[in-house]
N, C-alpha and C positions, 0 to 999 in steps of 0.2 A: 636071023634078025639081030641087029646090033643091040647091045645093052644100052638102055636110056640112062644118061648121066644126070645126076641131080646135085645141086649145090648144097653144102652143109646147112646153110641157113634155111633152105627149104625142108631138109630132113627134120631140123629142130621144130620148124613151124608145123610140119606134118604131125609130129608126135604131140605137140601142144594141142593142136586141133582135135586129135583123137582122144587124148587122155584128160585134158582139162575142159574141153568144150563138148566132148562126146559126139562129134560129127561122124557120119557114115563115111566109108571109103569113097563112095561115089561123090559125096559133097566135098570132101577134102581134095579129091582129084580135080574137080571143077574149080575150086578156089585157087589151087596152086598150078593149074594148067599142066597136070601130069596125068599119066594113065592110072586106072584103078589097080592094075597089076603092080605098079611101082609102089603105090600106097600099101598094098597088101604085103609086098616084099619087106618094106621097112618096119611095118607093124609086127610082122612075124619075127624079124631079127631082134626087135626091141623086146618082145615077149620072151624069146629064147635067151637073151642076155640076162634077163631077170633070174634065170635058173642056172646060169653058168658064170661063176665068179672070175673065170679066166678071160672072159671077153672084155670086161671093163665097162665104163660108163659111156653111153652114146651121146648124151647131152650134158 
């Protein structure tokens, strides 16, 4: 199965909806018309980057 590509503005909005608005992965997926798996992938990456200074800032 090919990897779903997502634009940077959607990644930023995804993270804003998660951390500022507190929306669920399911709600974020519906708002941005992406899969819940994609939401989970970027939330996990953001959380991992908080603990790894070598990754840099996502947004």
